[in-house]
C-alpha positions as CSV (number, residue, x, y, z in Angstrom):
1,M,30.7,-26.2,8.6
2,S,29.5,-22.6,8.0
3,D,26.4,-21.9,6.1
4,P,27.3,-21.0,2.5
5,A,24.3,-18.8,1.9
6,P,23.2,-17.0,5.0
7,G,22.2,-14.0,2.9
8,R,19.7,-16.1,0.8
9,R,18.1,-17.5,4.0
10,L,17.7,-13.9,5.3
11,E,16.3,-12.8,2.0
12,R,13.7,-15.6,2.0
13,S,12.7,-14.8,5.6
14,L,12.2,-11.1,4.9
15,V,10.0,-11.9,1.9
16,A,8.0,-14.5,3.9
17,V,7.4,-12.0,6.8
18,A,6.4,-9.2,4.3
19,L,4.0,-11.4,2.4
20,G,2.4,-12.6,5.7
21,M,1.9,-9.0,6.8
22,A,0.5,-8.0,3.4
23,V,-2.1,-10.8,3.5
24,V,-3.1,-9.8,7.0
25,G,-3.5,-6.2,5.8
26,S,-5.8,-7.4,3.0
27,V,-8.0,-9.6,5.1
28,G,-10.6,-6.9,5.8
29,A,-11.5,-6.2,2.2
30,P,-13.3,-9.4,1.2
31,L,-15.1,-9.6,4.6
32,I,-16.9,-6.3,4.7
33,T,-20.3,-7.7,3.8
34,S,-19.8,-10.6,6.1
35,V,-19.0,-8.2,9.0
36,A,-22.2,-6.3,8.4
37,T,-24.4,-9.3,8.4
38,S,-22.6,-11.1,11.3
39,T,-22.4,-8.2,13.7
40,G,-25.6,-6.3,12.7
41,V,-23.9,-3.1,11.6
42,S,-24.4,-1.1,8.4
43,L,-22.1,-1.6,5.4
44,A,-20.7,1.9,5.9
45,A,-19.7,0.9,9.5
46,A,-18.3,-2.4,8.3
47,Q,-16.1,-0.5,5.8
48,W,-14.2,0.8,8.8
49,T,-12.7,-2.6,9.4
50,L,-10.6,-1.8,6.3
51,T,-10.3,1.9,6.7
52,V,-9.0,1.8,10.4
53,T,-6.2,-0.5,9.3
54,L,-5.1,2.0,6.7
55,F,-5.3,4.8,9.3
56,T,-3.1,3.1,12.0
57,G,-0.7,1.8,9.4
58,A,-0.1,5.3,8.0
59,I,0.3,6.8,11.5
60,A,2.5,4.0,12.8
61,S,4.8,3.7,9.8
62,P,6.9,6.8,10.5
63,V,7.2,5.9,14.2
64,L,8.3,2.3,13.5
65,G,10.6,3.7,10.8
66,R,12.3,6.0,13.3
67,L,12.6,3.3,15.9
68,G,14.1,1.0,13.3
69,A,16.7,3.6,12.4
70,G,18.5,3.0,15.7
71,S,20.1,-0.1,17.1
72,R,16.8,-1.8,17.9
73,R,15.6,-2.7,14.4
74,R,15.0,-6.4,15.2
75,A,13.2,-5.5,18.4
76,T,11.0,-3.0,16.6
77,V,10.0,-5.5,13.9
78,L,9.1,-8.1,16.6
79,L,7.1,-5.4,18.5
80,G,5.2,-4.5,15.3
81,I,4.4,-8.1,14.5
82,S,3.4,-8.8,18.1
83,A,0.9,-6.0,17.9
84,V,-0.5,-7.6,14.7
85,V,-0.8,-10.9,16.6
86,V,-2.8,-9.3,19.5
87,G,-5.0,-7.7,16.8
88,G,-5.5,-11.1,15.3
89,V,-6.7,-12.5,18.6
90,L,-9.3,-9.7,18.9
91,T,-10.6,-10.2,15.4
92,A,-10.8,-14.0,15.6
93,L,-12.8,-14.1,18.8
94,P,-16.5,-13.1,18.8
95,W,-16.2,-10.2,21.2
96,G,-18.3,-7.7,19.3
97,F,-17.8,-5.1,16.6
98,A,-16.0,-2.5,18.8
99,L,-13.2,-5.0,19.7
100,L,-13.1,-6.1,16.1
101,L,-12.3,-2.6,15.1
102,V,-9.6,-2.3,17.7
103,G,-8.1,-5.6,16.4
104,R,-8.1,-4.4,12.9
105,G,-6.4,-1.1,14.0
106,L,-3.6,-3.1,15.7
107,Q,-3.2,-5.2,12.5
108,G,-2.5,-1.9,10.7
109,L,0.9,-1.8,12.4
110,G,1.9,-4.6,10.1
111,L,1.9,-2.1,7.2
112,G,4.8,-0.2,8.9
113,V,6.9,-3.4,9.2
114,G,7.6,-3.4,5.4
115,A,9.9,-0.4,5.5
116,L,11.9,-1.9,8.4
117,L,12.4,-5.1,6.4
118,M,13.7,-3.1,3.5
119,G,16.1,-1.3,5.8
120,I,17.4,-4.7,7.1
121,A,17.9,-5.8,3.5
122,R,19.8,-2.7,2.5
123,D,22.0,-2.9,5.6
124,R,22.6,-6.7,5.8
125,L,22.7,-8.0,2.3
126,P,25.2,-7.5,-0.5
127,A,24.3,-4.6,-2.8
128,D,23.0,-6.7,-5.7
129,R,21.0,-9.0,-3.5
130,A,19.7,-6.0,-1.5
131,A,18.3,-4.3,-4.6
132,S,16.5,-7.5,-5.7
133,T,15.1,-8.2,-2.2
134,I,13.9,-4.6,-1.7
135,G,12.1,-4.9,-5.0
136,T,10.4,-8.1,-4.0
137,L,9.4,-6.7,-0.6
138,A,7.9,-3.7,-2.3
139,V,5.6,-5.9,-4.4
140,A,4.6,-8.0,-1.4
141,S,1.4,-6.0,-1.0
142,T,0.4,-6.7,-4.6
143,V,0.9,-10.5,-4.1
144,G,-0.8,-10.3,-0.8
145,I,-4.0,-9.0,-2.3
146,G,-4.2,-11.8,-4.9
147,V,-3.4,-14.5,-2.3
148,G,-5.5,-13.1,0.5
149,Y,-8.7,-12.2,-1.3
150,P,-9.8,-15.6,-2.7
151,F,-8.5,-17.7,0.2
152,V,-10.0,-15.6,3.0
153,G,-13.2,-15.3,1.1
154,L,-13.4,-19.1,0.7
155,V,-12.7,-19.6,4.4
156,D,-15.5,-17.1,5.2
157,Q,-17.9,-18.9,2.9
158,L,-17.1,-22.3,4.4
159,A,-16.4,-21.7,8.1
160,G,-17.6,-18.2,8.9
161,L,-16.3,-14.7,9.6
162,R,-14.2,-15.5,12.7
163,A,-12.5,-18.4,11.1
164,A,-11.6,-16.1,8.2
165,Y,-10.0,-13.6,10.6
166,G,-8.3,-16.6,12.2
167,V,-6.3,-16.9,9.0
168,G,-4.8,-13.5,9.7
169,L,-4.0,-14.6,13.3
170,F,-2.2,-17.7,12.0
171,L,-0.2,-15.8,9.4
172,A,0.8,-13.2,12.0
173,L,2.0,-16.0,14.4
174,A,3.9,-17.6,11.6
175,A,5.6,-14.3,10.6
176,L,6.5,-13.6,14.2
177,L,8.2,-17.0,14.5
178,V,10.1,-16.6,11.3
179,A,11.2,-13.1,12.3
180,W,12.3,-14.2,15.8
181,R,14.3,-17.1,14.4
182,T,16.0,-15.5,11.4
183,L,16.4,-11.7,11.8
184,P,19.9,-10.6,12.7
185,P,20.5,-9.6,16.3
186,D,20.5,-5.9,17.2
187,T,23.9,-4.3,17.4
188,P,25.0,-2.4,20.5
189,G,24.4,1.3,20.3
190,P,22.1,4.1,21.2
191,S,18.4,3.5,20.7
192,A,16.5,5.9,18.5
193,R,14.4,8.5,20.2
194,V,10.9,9.1,19.1
195,D,9.8,12.7,18.7
196,V,6.4,12.3,20.5
197,A,5.2,15.8,19.5
198,G,6.1,15.2,15.9
199,A,4.4,11.8,15.9
200,A,1.2,13.3,17.4
201,L,1.1,16.1,14.8
202,L,1.8,13.8,11.9
203,G,-0.7,11.3,13.1
204,T,-3.4,14.0,13.4
205,G,-2.7,15.5,10.0
206,T,-2.4,12.2,8.2
207,A,-5.6,10.8,9.9
208,G,-7.4,14.0,8.7
209,V,-6.3,13.6,5.2
210,L,-7.1,9.9,5.0
211,L,-10.5,10.5,6.5
212,L,-11.2,13.1,3.9
213,V,-10.3,10.8,1.0
214,A,-11.3,7.4,2.4
215,A,-14.7,8.6,3.8
216,P,-16.0,11.2,1.4
217,G,-19.3,11.2,3.3
218,V,-17.8,13.7,5.7
219,W,-18.4,16.3,2.9
220,S,-22.2,15.8,3.3
221,A,-21.9,18.5,5.8
222,P,-19.6,21.0,4.0
223,R,-18.6,22.9,7.2
224,R,-17.5,19.7,8.8
225,G,-15.4,18.7,5.8
226,L,-13.9,22.1,5.6
227,A,-13.1,22.2,9.3
228,L,-11.4,18.7,9.0
229,L,-9.4,19.9,6.0
230,V,-8.2,23.0,7.7
231,G,-7.3,21.0,10.9
232,A,-5.3,18.5,8.8
233,V,-3.4,21.3,7.0
234,V,-2.7,23.1,10.3
235,A,-1.5,19.9,12.0
236,L,0.8,19.0,9.1
237,G,2.2,22.6,8.9
238,A,2.9,22.5,12.6
239,W,4.6,19.1,12.2
240,V,6.9,20.5,9.6
241,A,7.9,23.4,11.9
242,V,8.5,21.0,14.8
243,E,10.5,18.6,12.8
244,L,12.8,21.3,11.4
245,R,13.7,22.3,14.9
246,A,13.8,18.9,16.7
247,E,17.2,17.5,17.6
248,A,15.9,14.0,16.8
249,P,13.1,14.4,14.4
250,L,10.6,11.7,13.6
251,V,11.4,12.2,9.9
252,D,14.5,14.0,8.8
253,L,12.8,16.5,6.4
254,R,16.2,17.6,5.1
255,V,16.7,14.1,3.7
256,V,13.0,13.6,2.7
257,G,13.1,17.1,1.1
258,R,15.9,16.2,-1.3
259,G,15.0,16.3,-5.0
260,P,15.0,12.6,-5.8
261,V,12.9,11.7,-2.7
262,V,10.4,14.5,-3.4
263,R,10.0,13.5,-7.0
264,A,9.6,9.8,-6.2
265,N,7.0,10.6,-3.5
266,A,5.1,12.9,-5.9
267,A,5.0,10.1,-8.5
268,T,4.0,7.6,-5.9
269,L,1.0,9.7,-4.8
270,V,-0.4,10.3,-8.3
271,L,0.3,6.8,-9.6
272,G,-1.2,5.3,-6.4
273,V,-4.4,7.2,-7.3
274,A,-4.4,5.8,-10.9
275,M,-3.5,2.2,-9.8
276,Y,-6.2,1.9,-7.1
277,L,-8.8,3.6,-9.4
278,L,-8.3,0.9,-12.0
279,F,-8.1,-1.9,-9.4
280,S,-11.4,-0.8,-7.9
281,L,-13.1,-0.5,-11.2
282,L,-12.0,-3.9,-12.3
283,T,-13.1,-5.7,-9.2
284,R,-16.4,-3.9,-9.1
285,Y,-17.1,-4.6,-12.7
286,A,-16.5,-8.3,-12.2
287,Q,-19.0,-8.5,-9.4
288,T,-21.7,-6.4,-11.1
289,P,-24.7,-8.7,-11.7
290,A,-25.4,-9.7,-15.3
291,S,-29.0,-8.3,-14.9
292,A,-27.4,-4.8,-15.2
293,G,-26.7,-5.6,-18.9
294,Y,-23.0,-6.0,-18.3
295,G,-20.7,-7.5,-15.7
296,F,-20.2,-11.1,-14.7
297,G,-21.9,-11.4,-11.3
298,L,-18.9,-13.1,-9.7
299,S,-19.2,-14.0,-6.1
300,G,-16.6,-12.6,-3.7
301,V,-14.6,-15.8,-3.9
302,A,-14.7,-15.9,-7.7
303,A,-13.8,-12.2,-7.9
304,G,-10.9,-12.9,-5.6
305,A,-9.7,-15.7,-7.9
306,A,-9.8,-13.3,-10.8
307,L,-7.1,-11.4,-8.9
308,I,-4.6,-14.3,-9.2
309,P,-3.3,-13.0,-12.6
310,F,-2.8,-9.6,-11.0
311,S,-0.7,-11.1,-8.3
312,V,1.3,-13.6,-10.4
313,L,2.3,-10.9,-13.0
314,G,3.0,-8.4,-10.2
315,F,5.4,-10.8,-8.5
316,A,7.0,-11.7,-11.8
317,A,7.5,-8.0,-12.6
318,G,9.1,-7.5,-9.2
319,R,11.6,-10.3,-9.8
320,L,12.5,-9.0,-13.3
321,V,13.1,-5.4,-12.2
322,P,16.8,-5.9,-11.2
323,C,17.6,-7.2,-14.7
324,S,15.5,-4.4,-16.3
325,V,17.3,-1.8,-14.2
326,R,20.7,-3.1,-15.4
327,R,19.6,-2.8,-19.0
328,A,17.3,0.3,-19.1
329,G,18.1,2.0,-15.8
330,A,15.6,2.7,-12.9
331,R,13.8,5.5,-14.8
332,G,13.5,3.4,-17.9
333,T,12.0,0.5,-15.9
334,F,9.6,3.0,-14.2
335,A,8.5,4.1,-17.7
336,V,7.8,0.5,-18.7
337,G,5.6,0.0,-15.6
338,L,3.7,3.2,-16.4
339,L,3.0,1.9,-19.9
340,A,1.6,-1.3,-18.5
341,V,-0.7,0.7,-16.2
342,A,-1.9,2.8,-19.1
343,A,-2.5,-0.3,-21.2
344,A,-4.7,-1.7,-18.4
345,A,-6.7,1.5,-18.4
346,A,-7.1,1.3,-22.2
347,L,-8.2,-2.3,-22.1
348,L,-10.9,-1.6,-19.5
349,A,-12.1,1.4,-21.6
350,V,-12.1,-0.3,-25.0
351,A,-13.7,-3.7,-24.3
352,P,-14.7,-4.3,-20.7
353,G,-17.5,-6.7,-21.5
354,T,-15.3,-9.6,-22.5
355,P,-14.1,-11.9,-19.7
356,A,-10.8,-12.5,-21.4
357,V,-10.2,-8.8,-21.8
358,L,-11.1,-8.2,-18.2
359,L,-8.6,-10.8,-17.0
360,A,-6.0,-9.5,-19.4
361,A,-6.5,-6.0,-18.0
362,M,-6.1,-7.4,-14.5
363,A,-2.9,-9.2,-15.4
364,V,-1.4,-6.2,-17.2
365,L,-2.3,-3.9,-14.3
366,G,-0.5,-6.4,-12.0
367,L,2.5,-6.2,-14.3
368,G,2.6,-2.5,-14.1
369,V,1.9,-2.2,-10.4
370,G,4.6,-4.8,-9.6
371,G,7.2,-3.2,-11.8
372,V,6.6,0.3,-10.5
373,S,6.4,-0.8,-6.8
374,A,9.7,-2.7,-7.1
375,V,11.7,0.1,-8.7
376,M,10.3,2.9,-6.7
377,P,12.4,2.3,-3.6
378,Q,15.6,2.6,-5.8
379,L,14.3,6.0,-7.0
380,S,13.4,7.1,-3.5
381,L,16.7,6.1,-1.9
382,V,19.0,8.1,-4.2
383,G,21.5,9.8,-1.9
384,V,19.8,8.6,1.3
385,P,22.1,7.4,4.1
386,V,21.6,3.8,5.0
387,S,20.6,4.8,8.5
388,E,17.6,6.7,7.2
389,T,16.4,3.9,4.8
390,A,13.5,2.8,7.0
391,S,12.5,6.4,7.9
392,V,12.4,7.5,4.2
393,L,10.6,4.4,3.0
394,S,8.0,4.7,5.8
395,V,7.1,8.2,4.5
396,S,6.7,6.6,1.0
397,Q,4.3,4.1,2.6
398,V,2.2,6.9,4.0
399,V,2.2,8.7,0.6
400,R,1.2,5.4,-1.1
401,A,-1.6,4.8,1.4
402,V,-3.0,8.2,0.7
403,G,-2.8,7.7,-3.0
404,F,-4.6,4.4,-2.8
405,S,-7.3,5.9,-0.6
406,M,-7.8,8.7,-3.1
407,G,-8.0,6.3,-6.0
408,S,-10.6,4.2,-4.2
409,A,-12.6,7.3,-3.4
410,L,-12.3,8.6,-6.9
411,A,-13.6,5.3,-8.4
412,G,-16.6,5.5,-6.1
413,A,-17.3,9.1,-6.9
414,L,-17.0,8.6,-10.7
415,L,-19.3,5.6,-10.6
416,A,-21.8,7.4,-8.3
417,A,-21.9,10.4,-10.6
418,A,-22.6,8.1,-13.6
419,T,-25.5,6.2,-11.8
420,P,-29.0,7.5,-12.7
421,T,-31.3,8.5,-9.9
422,G,-32.9,5.5,-8.4
423,A,-30.6,3.0,-10.1
424,L,-28.4,0.6,-8.1
425,V,-25.5,0.4,-10.5
426,P,-24.1,2.8,-13.2
427,P,-24.4,2.1,-16.9
428,E,-21.5,0.4,-18.6
429,H,-20.2,3.6,-20.1
430,G,-19.7,4.9,-16.5
431,Y,-16.9,2.4,-16.2
432,V,-15.4,3.4,-19.5
433,T,-15.4,7.0,-18.6
434,A,-13.9,6.3,-15.2
435,A,-11.2,4.1,-16.7
436,L,-10.2,6.9,-19.1
437,W,-9.4,9.0,-16.1
438,G,-6.5,6.6,-15.5
439,L,-4.6,7.8,-18.6
440,P,-4.0,11.5,-17.6
441,L,-3.2,10.3,-14.1
442,V,-0.5,8.0,-15.4
443,A,0.9,10.8,-17.6
444,L,0.9,13.2,-14.7
445,S,2.8,10.7,-12.5
446,A,5.5,10.5,-15.1
447,L,6.4,14.2,-14.9
448,P,8.3,14.2,-11.6
449,L,10.7,11.3,-12.6
450,L,10.7,11.2,-16.4
451,A,10.7,14.9,-17.4
452,R,14.0,15.9,-18.9
453,R,16.0,18.1,-16.6
454,R,17.1,21.5,-18.0
455,R,20.9,21.7,-18.2
456,P,22.7,25.0,-17.9
457,R,24.0,26.3,-21.2
458,S,27.7,26.2,-21.6
459,V,29.4,29.6,-21.8
460,R,31.8,30.0,-24.7
461,A,35.1,31.6,-23.9
462,G,35.6,34.9,-25.7
């Protein structure tokens, strides 16, 4: 007897793999302090266990997206997850800080797997199920943060750093097994060619941009920061020139340059800044010691547990998006998500000192992030051929990563500017001021997708 619901089994498998990769990607954040104390490096150096994952993910995403646009999509997914498994081995074994960084870099390839999974969903599932599944896959990173932070922090507290990284290894192995058993086989056909020159130029330019926004300390020597900025701009400019002339470009800029895709990516960038600005402020406020006159002094584990409402509401929003799109349209659903993000900023600015308000702001932010993340692929894929799904969404992943890095850096800069000389933490009004920055950012992110298009005037006869 044939299986009555193979599509649903594939849908569950795609979501399970995406969630596993999201948790692995978030493993580094709650372990930064533990890395510093366990390996004897500074906190600034330990921060690279998170930053390097973002770097490699941003660079690898377009390459994996192009490989997945050919006939080897399953093989590409398995290759990406296998690299994450190797990275997990390097992080779980006590081989020193250098190999730990290499392992975390390999784990960044998991960030590029998400776009491939969305491509499989769009290609292999019925249209209605595909839209719902893609939305759920898009919010996997939101859910992964809320699941990964408290659990990994607890394991670190009870069993140590390497055991906590072992959680990432276990999840990667589980994801590899699920993908190997359930992903549809590759179809015969030509394999996609990777534009090596384009990949090198995009990787160089993207790495430069991410370094500028994720490690603002490079600007301590202005000439060095300016040289890095110029180098990144030149590399990205050269990449555009190469891609427009390549027979098999890494990213089809003629597709990515279409109006709907450009507008969606512009909104993704600005809203990514706003979302991660607020996320950083909320988590830092919760961990500020009460001796500062505000804050709750939560431990890493407790602060991670405070993210559970963020993840639960984010996942719920993702599941409700298909129904919302049917009723209000994709742009209307996007507008509702923006309002939720703006409400979270307002809550943090108005009454941050109340635990209930802080948790409410975290939950409302999760609702907004989940809703926007789930509907954004629909807005990005307007008019995009099915064969280019993974490639286009991989570019969106890079844009989102840059936005998140800018939001994190902006939060740090605003709080640093509000901190008096000699003080360890800023006064409470520093958080209020920083949270208010989220409101114009949300409004700015609405312009590309919600601004009314000017229609040509009709010409009267005679």
